[in-house]
C-alpha positions in Angstrom: 0.0 0.0 0.0 1.3 3.4 -0.9 0.7 5.7 2.0 1.6 9.4 2.0 3.3 10.1 5.4 4.0 13.8 6.1 7.1 15.2 7.8 7.0 16.6 11.3 10.3 18.4 12.1 10.0 17.4 15.7 13.7 17.8 16.4 13.8 21.5 15.5 13.4 24.6 17.8 10.5 25.9 15.7 8.5 22.7 16.3 9.2 22.9 20.0 7.8 26.4 20.2 4.5 25.5 18.4 4.1 21.8 17.6 0.4 22.1 17.1 0.6 24.3 14.1 2.7 21.6 12.4 0.3 18.9 13.6 -2.7 20.5 12.0 -1.0 20.5 8.6 0.4 17.0 9.0 -3.0 15.6 10.0 -4.4 16.7 6.6 -2.1 14.2 4.9 -2.3 11.4 7.5 -4.6 11.1 10.5 -2.2 9.6 13.0 1.4 9.2 11.7 4.3 11.4 10.5 8.0 11.0 9.9 10.9 12.8 11.4 14.6 12.6 10.6 15.3 9.4 12.6 12.0 7.5 12.2 8.3 7.9 12.8 6.1 10.1 15.0 2.7 8.7 16.2 0.3 11.4 17.2 -3.1 9.7 17.1 -4.6 8.9 20.5 -5.8 5.3 20.0 -2.9 4.4 17.8 -0.5 5.6 20.5 -2.3 3.3 23.0 -2.3 0.3 20.7 1.4 0.7 19.9 2.5 1.4 23.5 0.9 -1.9 24.5 2.2 -4.0 21.5 5.0 -6.0 23.0 4.9 -8.5 20.1 6.1 -6.2 17.5 7.7 -3.4 19.5 10.2 -3.1 22.3 11.2 -0.3 24.6 14.8 0.6 24.4 17.3 3.1 23.3 19.7 1.3 20.9 19.0 3.8 18.1 20.0 6.7 20.4 23.1 4.9 21.7 24.2 4.3 18.1 23.3 7.8 17.0 25.8 9.2 19.6 28.4 6.4 19.0 28.7 5.5 22.7 28.0 1.8 22.7 30.0 0.1 25.4 29.8 3.1 27.8 28.3 2.9 31.2 25.7 5.4 30.1 24.7 3.1 27.3 24.4 0.2 29.8 22.2 2.4 32.0 20.0 3.2 29.0 19.5 -0.4 28.2 19.2 -1.9 31.7 17.2 0.7 33.7 13.7 -0.1 34.6 12.2 1.9 31.7 14.2 0.0 29.1 13.5 -3.6 30.0 10.4 -5.9 29.7 9.1 -9.1 31.0 10.3 -10.7 34.2 13.2 -8.3 34.5 10.9 -5.3 34.4 8.5 -6.9 36.8 11.3 -7.5 39.4 12.7 -4.0 39.1 9.3 -2.3 39.2 8.3 -4.5 42.2 11.4 -3.3 44.1 10.0 0.3 44.2 6.3 0.0 43.6 5.3 0.1 47.3 6.6 3.7 47.5 4.4 5.0 44.7 0.9 3.6 45.5 -2.1 6.0 45.7 -2.1 5.6 49.5 1.6 6.5 49.8 1.2 9.4 47.4 -1.6 10.8 49.5 0.5 10.5 52.6 3.2 12.7 51.0 0.8 15.6 50.4 1.9 17.3 53.7 5.5 17.0 52.7 4.7 18.5 49.3 3.0 21.5 50.9 6.0 22.0 53.2 8.5 21.8 50.4 6.5 24.3 48.2 6.0 26.8 51.1 9.7 26.7 51.9 10.5 27.4 48.2 8.0 30.2 48.1 9.4 31.7 51.3 12.8 31.8 49.6 11.8 32.9 46.1 8.6 35.0 46.4 9.9 38.1 48.2 11.8 39.2 45.1 8.6 39.8 43.1 10.0 38.2 40.0 11.9 35.1 39.0 12.3 32.5 36.3 9.4 30.1 37.0 11.1 27.2 35.2 14.1 27.5 37.5 11.8 27.8 40.5 9.7 24.8 39.6 12.9 22.7 39.1 13.4 22.7 42.8 10.0 21.3 43.8 9.4 17.7 42.5 13.0 16.5 43.0 12.9 17.7 46.6 9.8 15.6 47.1 11.6 12.6 45.6 14.5 13.2 47.9 12.1 12.9 50.8 10.7 9.6 49.4 14.2 8.2 49.0 15.3 9.4 52.4 18.2 11.5 51.2 19.0 15.2 51.9 18.2 17.9 49.5 21.6 19.4 50.2 22.9 17.2 47.3 20.7 18.9 44.7 23.1 21.8 43.7 25.7 19.2 42.9 23.5 17.2 40.5 20.7 19.3 39.0 22.7 20.3 35.9 23.6 16.6 35.3 19.9 15.7 35.7 18.9 18.4 33.2 21.6 17.3 30.7 20.6 13.7 30.8 17.3 14.2 28.9 19.1 16.1 26.2 20.3 12.7 25.0 16.8 11.9 23.7 16.8 14.8 21.3 19.1 13.4 18.6 21.2 16.5 18.9 25.0 15.8 18.3 25.9 18.8 20.4 24.2 17.2 23.4 26.7 14.3 23.7 29.4 16.0 25.7 26.9 17.4 28.1 25.0 14.3 29.0 28.1 12.1 29.0 29.8 14.5 31.5 26.6 14.6 33.5 26.5 10.8 33.6 29.8 10.8 35.5 28.4 13.2 38.0 25.2 11.1 38.5 27.1 7.8 38.8 29.6 9.2 41.4 26.7 10.7 43.4 24.7 7.4 43.4 27.7 5.3 44.3 28.7 7.7 47.1 25.2 7.9 48.4 24.7 4.1 48.5 28.1 3.5 50.2 27.4 6.2 52.8 24.0 4.9 53.6 25.2 1.4 54.0 28.1 2.5 56.1 25.9 4.5 58.5 23.9 1.3 59.4 20.7 3.4 59.4 17.6 1.7 58.2 14.4 3.8 57.8 11.5 1.5 56.8 9.8 4.6 55.2 12.8 5.5 53.1 12.9 4.1 49.6 16.7 3.9 49.5 16.7 1.7 52.6 14.2 -0.6 50.8 16.3 -0.7 47.7 19.4 -1.7 49.7 17.4 -4.4 51.4 16.3 -5.7 48.0 19.9 -5.8 46.9 20.9 -7.7 50.1 18.1 -10.2 49.3 19.5 -10.8 45.9 16.7 -9.0 43.9 19.1 -6.2 42.7 22.8 -6.2 42.0 25.1 -3.4 43.0 25.0 -1.7 39.6 21.2 -1.9 39.2 20.7 -0.5 42.6 22.7 2.6 41.6 20.8 2.7 38.2 17.5 2.7 40.1 18.6 5.6 42.3 19.7 7.6 39.3 16.5 6.8 37.4 14.2 7.8 40.3 16.0 11.2 40.6 15.8 11.8 36.8 12.1 10.9 36.9 11.5 13.0 40.0 13.3 16.0 38.5 12.4 16.5 34.9 8.8 15.6 34.1 6.7 17.2 36.8 8.6 20.4 37.0 8.2 20.8 33.2 4.5 20.1 33.5 4.2 22.6 36.3 5.8 25.3 34.1 3.6 24.5 31.2 0.5 24.8 33.4 1.7 28.1 34.8 2.3 29.4 31.3 -1.3 28.5 30.3 -2.7 30.2 33.4 -0.8 33.5 32.8 -3.3 34.0 29.9 -6.3 32.9 32.0 -6.3 35.1 35.2 -9.8 34.1 36.3 -8.8 30.4 36.3 -5.6 31.2 38.1 -7.4 33.1 40.8 -9.8 30.2 41.4 -6.8 27.9 41.9 -6.0 29.9 45.1 -9.4 29.2 46.5 -10.1 25.7 45.4 -7.6 22.8 45.6 -10.0 20.4 44.0 -10.2 22.7 41.0 -6.4 22.6 40.8 -6.8 18.9 40.2 -8.9 19.7 37.1 -6.3 22.1 35.9 -3.6 19.5 36.2 -5.5 16.9 34.2 -6.5 19.4 31.5 -3.0 20.8 31.2 -1.6 17.2 30.6 -4.3 16.7 28.0 -3.7 20.0 26.4 0.1 20.0 26.5 2.0 17.1 28.2 5.7 16.9 28.0 6.9 13.2 27.6 7.3 11.2 24.4 7.9 7.5 24.5 10.3 5.6 22.3 9.8 2.1 20.8 11.7 0.1 18.2 10.4 -2.5 15.8 11.4 -6.0 16.6 10.4 -7.3 13.2 8.7 -6.2 10.0 5.0 -5.6 10.7 1.9 -3.8 9.4 -0.3 -1.5 11.5 -3.1 0.6 10.4 -2.2 0.1 6.8 1.5 1.2 7.3 4.4 -1.1 6.9 7.1 -0.8 9.5 10.5 -2.4 9.2 12.6 -4.2 11.8 14.7 -1.6 13.6 12.5 1.4 12.9 12.3 4.1 15.6 8.7 4.9 16.5 8.1 7.8 18.8 4.7 8.0 20.6 4.3 11.8 20.8 2.0 11.8 23.8 2.0 15.6 23.9 0.2 15.5 20.5 -2.2 12.7 21.3 -4.2 15.0 23.6 -5.1 17.1 20.6 -6.7 14.3 18.7 -10.1 15.7 17.7 -11.7 12.3 17.4 -11.3 11.9 21.2 -11.2 15.5 22.5 -13.7 17.9 20.8 -12.3 21.4 20.2 -8.9 20.1 21.3 -7.3 23.6 21.0 -9.6 24.9 23.7 -8.2 24.8 27.3 -11.2 23.7 29.4 -10.7 22.6 33.1 -14.3 21.3 33.1 -13.7 19.1 30.1 -15.6 15.8 30.9 -13.0 13.5 29.5 -9.8 15.3 30.3 -8.6 12.4 32.4 -8.6 10.2 29.4 -5.2 11.7 28.4 -2.3 9.4 28.1 0.4 11.6 29.4 1.6 8.9 31.8 1.7 6.3 29.0 0.0 2.9 28.8 0.8 -0.7 29.3 3.4 -2.4 31.6 5.5 0.7 31.5 2.8 3.2 32.5 4.4 5.9 34.8 5.0 4.5 38.2 5.0 7.9 39.8 1.7 9.2 38.3 0.0 9.5 41.7 2.9 11.4 43.2 3.0 13.7 40.1 -0.7 14.4 40.3 -0.7 15.3 43.9 2.4 17.5 43.8 1.2 19.4 40.8 -2.2 20.0 42.5 -0.7 21.1 45.8 1.9 23.2 44.1 -0.5 25.1 41.9 -2.8 25.8 44.9 0.0 27.3 47.0 1.5 29.2 44.1 -1.8 30.8 43.2 -2.3 31.9 46.9 1.1 33.5 47.2 2.0 34.9 43.7 -0.7 37.4 42.9 -1.3 38.9 39.5 1.5 37.0 37.7 2.6 38.1 34.2 5.3 37.3 31.8 8.5 39.4 32.3 10.5 38.1 29.4 10.7 35.7 26.5 9.4 32.2 27.0 12.0 29.6 25.9 11.2 26.0 25.0 13.1 22.8 25.5 13.5 20.4 22.6 10.2 18.5 21.9 11.6 15.0 21.8 12.2 13.1 25.0 11.0 15.4 27.8 9.9 18.7 26.4 8.3 21.7 28.0 9.5 25.2 29.0 13.2 26.0 29.5 12.7 29.6 30.7 9.6 31.4 31.9 10.4 34.8 33.4 7.5 36.2 35.5 6.7 39.1 37.7 4.0 39.1 40.4 2.7 40.7 43.5 4.0 38.6 46.5 1.8 38.1 49.5 
């Protein structure tokens, strides 16, 4: 079958600034699929779900990215292929099982007080100035919550935040990113190794601290020394990048909707609606899959080794599922049908933590930063991998 598949320049800065303009044009040629320089981009809602859950024809993994940068054989490449997000089957089940107890809905709810404490402490520090870069501010929040879950001090954050930020640049297929994420990897590995060794040497065991649980899993033979450190690094990456980017995206949307923002200060349940609609409207994570074999899906022939990116930030604009998708509507009845957290066995483990911390964060921010407005140019991160806002300068009236 000869199928016309349009091009989406998803690796370019122009696309990152306004992907939906390109999406509208691409959809005229094909309803759910496009190409980019390194493979395919799936933007249809149901097609994304079907392919995310197709373990017969597709596998999760990062071989194409590893080979793109020419770093096969490095410890970073080993991490990319052995971390929990990159494996399937029994290996994935064992790794996920070693941390799942810390991310249940019940445990996430218990962390809400900690989330409020962390956000208030950040606002105490940042708000008196009357202006700041919201993207830099938001970067301090989710990772501090993750440190609390792990049972490690936030004093380490200044040492590793640049390395955490550089890691996701590897997913952008940008040759200039290589020296940054490879140098950042050395920082993250040294930190993880030192943290584990110090925790073991201290003899302290906190049953509520996830790091203690991971060390116990290692001692029981469920994790080896390397995968213990890989897990610690992965949890910090996950706790750092996605939620803080989503928080900045939500804030950018609310700057143009002052009546919605003001209601966030009064109604924490309404903040939950804002979170869900913001993830439907403009989520930040794309998922990578690679074809295990030649196969046909939806009339399109894919070849073994093809890179297929599920562009979840675009799936929320599928008009067949979300009527008037360009309209931001917190009361949208089916907003929670978004697939920002993925689907299938690899659905985001931290989704309940993410939802609560975004809800609590927005509520407190709206209470304490009055009349917010942009105070400079908004800068966007690359779309592929983990996108979102790189810089969001704002001014406001502090309370």
